[in-house]
C-alpha positions in Angstrom: -99.2 36.9 -45.6 -97.1 39.1 -43.4 -96.4 42.7 -44.5 -93.8 43.4 -47.3 -90.4 43.4 -45.6 -88.5 46.8 -45.4 -86.6 48.1 -48.4 -85.7 51.7 -48.7 -89.1 53.1 -48.4 -90.5 51.2 -45.4 -89.5 52.0 -41.9 -88.7 49.6 -39.1 -91.6 51.0 -36.9 -94.0 50.7 -39.9 -92.9 47.0 -40.3 -93.4 46.2 -36.6 -96.7 47.8 -36.6 -97.9 45.9 -39.4 -96.6 42.6 -38.0 -98.3 43.3 -34.8 -101.7 43.5 -36.4 -101.1 40.0 -37.5 -100.4 38.7 -34.0 -96.5 38.1 -35.2 -95.3 40.3 -32.1 -96.5 39.0 -28.6 -97.4 41.1 -25.6 -94.3 42.2 -23.7 -93.2 40.0 -21.0 -89.6 40.9 -20.4 -88.2 43.0 -17.5 -88.9 46.9 -18.2 -85.3 47.6 -17.5 -83.8 44.7 -19.8 -82.3 44.4 -23.1 -85.5 43.9 -24.8 -87.2 46.7 -23.6 -84.3 49.1 -24.2 -84.3 47.6 -28.0 -88.1 48.0 -28.2 -87.6 51.9 -27.4 -85.8 52.3 -30.6 -88.1 49.9 -32.7 -86.1 46.8 -32.9 -86.3 43.3 -31.3 -83.4 41.9 -28.8 -82.9 38.5 -28.5 -80.3 35.8 -27.6 -79.4 32.1 -29.0 -80.8 29.6 -26.4 -79.2 26.3 -25.3 -82.0 23.9 -24.1 -79.9 22.1 -21.6 -79.1 25.2 -19.9 -82.7 26.4 -19.9 -83.5 23.1 -18.3 -80.8 22.6 -15.5 -80.3 26.1 -14.7 -82.9 28.2 -13.2 -80.6 31.6 -13.3 -80.1 31.1 -17.1 -83.9 30.6 -17.8 -84.5 33.6 -15.6 -81.9 35.6 -17.6 -83.3 34.8 -20.6 -86.8 35.7 -19.8 -85.7 39.0 -18.3 -83.6 40.2 -21.0 -85.1 38.9 -24.4 -88.1 39.2 -26.6 -86.7 36.8 -29.3 -85.0 33.4 -29.2 -83.2 31.1 -31.7 -82.0 27.6 -30.8 -78.1 27.4 -30.8 -78.0 24.0 -32.2 -81.4 22.2 -31.7 -82.6 23.0 -35.1 -79.5 22.0 -37.0 -79.5 18.8 -39.1 -77.4 16.6 -37.2 -79.5 17.3 -33.9 -82.9 16.7 -35.6 -81.5 13.7 -37.6 -78.9 12.0 -35.5 -79.5 8.7 -37.3 -81.7 7.3 -40.2 -84.5 6.1 -38.0 -85.0 9.4 -35.6 -86.3 12.6 -36.3 -86.1 14.5 -33.2 -87.5 18.2 -32.6 -87.6 17.5 -28.6 -85.2 20.1 -27.7 -86.4 22.7 -30.2 -89.9 22.2 -29.1 -88.9 22.7 -25.4 -87.4 25.7 -26.4 -90.4 26.9 -28.2 -92.6 26.2 -25.2 -90.4 28.3 -23.1 -90.5 31.1 -25.5 -94.3 30.8 -26.0 -94.6 30.7 -22.1 -92.6 34.1 -22.1 -94.3 35.6 -24.9 -91.1 35.6 -26.8 -90.8 35.4 -30.9 -88.5 32.8 -32.3 -86.2 32.5 -35.5 -84.8 29.3 -37.0 -81.2 28.3 -37.6 -80.2 26.9 -39.9 -81.7 24.7 -42.8 -78.6 24.3 -45.2 -75.0 24.6 -43.9 -71.9 23.1 -44.9 -71.3 21.8 -41.4 -73.7 20.1 -38.9 -74.6 17.5 -41.9 -74.7 14.0 -40.1 -72.5 11.3 -41.4 -75.3 9.2 -42.7 -76.8 12.1 -44.6 -73.6 12.7 -46.7 -74.0 9.7 -48.9 -77.5 10.7 -49.6 -76.7 14.1 -51.0 -73.8 12.9 -52.8 -75.8 10.9 -55.3 -78.9 11.5 -57.7 -81.3 11.8 -54.6 -79.7 15.1 -53.4 -82.5 17.5 -54.3 -85.2 14.9 -53.3 -83.4 14.9 -49.8 -83.0 18.6 -49.6 -86.9 19.0 -50.2 -87.4 16.4 -47.6 -85.5 18.1 -44.9 -86.7 21.6 -45.4 -90.4 20.2 -45.6 -89.9 18.5 -42.3 -88.2 21.4 -40.6 -89.9 24.5 -41.6 -93.1 22.3 -41.8 -92.8 21.3 -38.2 -92.6 25.0 -37.2 -94.9 26.5 -39.8 -96.3 29.7 -38.4 -94.2 29.8 -35.2 -90.8 31.0 -36.6 -90.8 34.7 -37.9 -87.8 33.9 -40.1 -85.4 31.0 -41.1 -81.5 31.1 -41.9 -82.2 29.3 -45.2 -78.7 29.3 -46.1 -75.8 29.7 -43.8 -72.0 30.9 -44.5 -72.3 30.2 -48.1 -69.5 32.3 -49.7 -65.7 31.5 -49.4 -63.7 33.6 -52.0 -60.6 32.4 -50.5 -61.4 28.9 -52.1 -60.9 30.5 -55.6 -64.3 29.8 -57.3 -65.3 32.7 -59.9 -68.7 33.0 -58.3 -67.1 32.8 -54.7 -69.4 30.1 -53.3 -68.0 27.8 -50.7 -67.0 24.4 -51.6 -69.7 22.4 -49.7 -71.4 18.8 -50.0 -74.4 21.0 -51.4 -72.6 22.7 -53.9 -71.1 19.6 -55.1 -74.4 17.9 -55.3 -76.7 20.5 -56.8 -74.3 23.2 -58.1 -75.1 26.8 -57.2 -78.8 26.3 -57.5 -78.9 24.9 -54.2 -79.1 28.3 -52.9 -82.1 29.1 -54.8 -83.7 26.1 -54.0 -83.6 26.3 -50.6 -85.3 29.8 -50.5 -88.0 28.6 -52.7 -88.5 25.4 -50.9 -88.9 27.3 -47.5 -91.3 29.8 -49.3 -93.3 27.0 -50.1 -93.5 25.4 -46.9 -93.9 28.4 -44.8 -94.4 31.4 -46.6 -94.9 33.7 -43.6 -91.4 32.8 -42.6 -88.7 35.4 -43.7 -86.0 33.5 -45.9 -82.6 34.7 -44.5 -79.2 34.2 -45.9 -76.9 34.2 -42.6 -73.2 35.3 -43.5 -70.0 35.8 -41.2 -67.0 38.3 -41.4 -68.7 41.2 -43.3 -68.5 43.6 -40.6 -65.0 45.2 -40.1 -62.3 46.9 -41.6 -59.8 44.1 -43.0 -59.1 43.8 -46.5 -60.5 40.5 -46.9 -63.7 41.3 -45.1 -64.1 44.4 -47.7 -63.8 41.4 -50.5 -66.4 39.4 -48.7 -68.9 42.4 -48.5 -68.5 43.0 -52.3 -69.2 39.4 -52.9 -72.1 39.4 -50.9 -73.7 42.3 -52.6 -72.8 40.8 -56.1 -74.7 37.5 -54.8 -77.5 39.4 -53.4 -78.1 41.1 -56.7 -78.0 37.7 -58.6 -80.7 36.2 -56.2 -82.9 39.4 -56.6 -82.5 39.2 -60.4 -83.5 35.5 -60.4 -86.5 36.2 -58.2 -85.3 34.0 -55.4 -87.7 34.7 -52.6 -84.8 36.0 -50.1 -86.3 38.5 -47.7 -83.6 39.2 -45.3 -79.7 39.2 -44.9 -78.3 38.1 -41.4 -75.1 39.4 -40.5 -73.7 37.2 -37.6 -71.8 40.1 -35.9 -69.0 37.9 -34.3 -66.8 40.9 -33.8 -62.9 40.7 -33.6 -61.1 43.1 -31.0 -57.8 42.4 -33.3 -59.6 44.4 -36.4 -60.8 47.8 -36.5 -64.4 48.9 -37.1 -64.8 51.5 -40.0 -68.4 52.7 -39.2 -68.6 54.5 -42.8 -68.0 51.4 -44.7 -70.3 49.4 -42.6 -73.1 52.0 -42.9 -72.6 52.2 -46.9 -72.8 48.3 -46.9 -76.0 48.2 -44.9 -77.4 50.7 -47.1 -76.6 48.9 -50.2 -78.3 45.8 -48.9 -81.5 47.8 -48.0 -81.3 49.3 -51.3 -82.0 45.9 -52.9 -85.3 45.7 -50.8 -83.9 43.2 -48.1 -84.2 43.7 -44.4 -81.2 43.0 -42.1 -80.9 40.8 -39.0 -77.8 40.9 -36.5 -78.0 37.2 -35.8 -75.2 36.1 -33.7 -73.4 39.1 -32.0 -70.4 38.7 -29.6 -67.2 40.6 -28.9 -64.2 38.4 -28.7 -61.7 40.1 -26.2 -58.4 38.7 -27.2 -56.8 42.1 -27.8 -58.1 43.5 -24.6 -56.1 43.5 -21.1 -56.7 40.7 -18.6 -58.1 42.9 -16.0 -61.8 42.3 -16.3 -63.1 45.9 -15.9 -61.0 46.9 -18.8 -61.9 44.0 -20.9 -65.5 44.8 -20.3 -64.8 48.4 -21.3 -63.3 47.4 -24.6 -66.1 44.9 -25.5 -68.5 47.7 -24.8 -67.0 50.2 -26.7 -66.5 48.2 -29.8 -70.0 46.6 -29.4 -71.6 50.1 -28.8 -69.9 51.4 -31.9 -71.0 48.6 -34.0 -74.7 48.8 -32.7 -74.5 52.8 -33.2 -74.0 52.0 -36.8 -76.3 49.2 -37.5 -79.2 50.5 -35.4 -79.4 53.9 -37.4 -80.2 51.8 -40.3 -84.1 51.4 -40.8 -83.8 48.0 -42.7 -82.5 46.3 -39.3 -85.1 44.5 -37.4 -83.6 42.4 -35.0 -80.2 42.1 -32.9 -79.5 38.6 -31.4 -76.5 37.8 -29.4 -75.0 34.4 -29.5 -76.1 33.6 -26.0 -76.7 36.1 -23.4 -74.0 35.2 -20.9 -70.3 34.6 -21.1 -71.1 31.2 -19.4 -72.3 30.0 -22.7 -70.1 31.7 -25.3 -68.5 29.4 -28.1 -65.2 31.6 -27.8 -63.7 29.7 -25.4 -64.0 26.5 -27.4 -62.7 28.0 -30.6 -58.8 27.4 -31.2 -58.5 30.7 -33.3 -60.7 32.8 -30.7 -59.2 31.6 -27.3 -57.4 34.3 -25.2 -53.7 33.8 -25.3 -53.6 34.1 -21.6 -56.3 31.3 -21.5 -58.8 33.4 -19.6 -62.3 32.7 -20.4 -63.9 35.2 -22.8 -66.1 38.2 -21.6 -67.9 38.6 -24.9 -71.6 38.8 -24.2 -74.1 41.2 -22.2 -74.2 39.3 -19.0 -71.0 37.9 -17.0 -70.9 34.2 -15.8 -73.0 35.2 -12.9 -75.8 36.8 -15.1 -74.7 40.2 -14.1 -75.0 43.2 -16.6 -71.9 44.4 -17.8 -71.1 47.7 -19.7 -72.4 46.7 -22.9 -75.9 46.6 -21.6 -75.6 50.0 -20.2 -76.4 53.5 -21.8 
């Protein structure tokens, strides 16, 4: 079994040292002046979401991942709709290719995501609407976590499970899983993952908990209350994932964020930053000014989270602006139509101010 995950008494460096003795951390392969090397000097791992077709088709993209990253996560290739596109096909081909790339470059990997209200294939929805929902849940987690058993350091067991605006007393999002199984689907996901791959840390991955908007403050309170319930019931959750999709349109209160992180750690949980990027809608059109705005917000966020010993990993949602999801999001697009400059590398794979001290 891996070492106990950090709570308030186990430092990040102690966790890394313990994991390394079990072979969880491969020898360094990234560039000595890259992001992963900089992260390693302060005792964390840096990584990126990886898009398999870009790795295959764009040598510069593959080289950028190899240069900058010590950790990868498949952006889409381990989601249910990618693995189970139809009833007669189970395909891990793209995820296996990404894992092979990570292995060649001595990178670790994390899994995203087992249970989500999205990425459910149309043919699956009737299966989980009837009495066979729990059986299907077990079959899916057994397949996905079993396929990568011993290869992923953590899995997002559940993703984006709260939606207080929907009005439930418990704050849970109304989803096909909730409709089929009730709130216990969350407990079941963690329990099943722990049975299939006990070495993979079970993560609850959640969005919109980072900044100083009243609705985000309500989400933080709900997340803490839900975590307390999971711990009280003995659910084998080991980490909270904060996505870190930062809005340039909202302020960042470092004190409130720090207090939240410490309350999570006080429950004995580790923390991962899982999908970091900075939308630049509120910043000027000029690329240099935009890049500086992204860097300033990103650094204030990172200055806060990296000061907390429970934070283990920082993963950006792709490493290059060429691959950001923000340009396809109706609510995140810039009003002037310019492409977002949200990530460490620009579209030509050049490092931006967010990368620099």
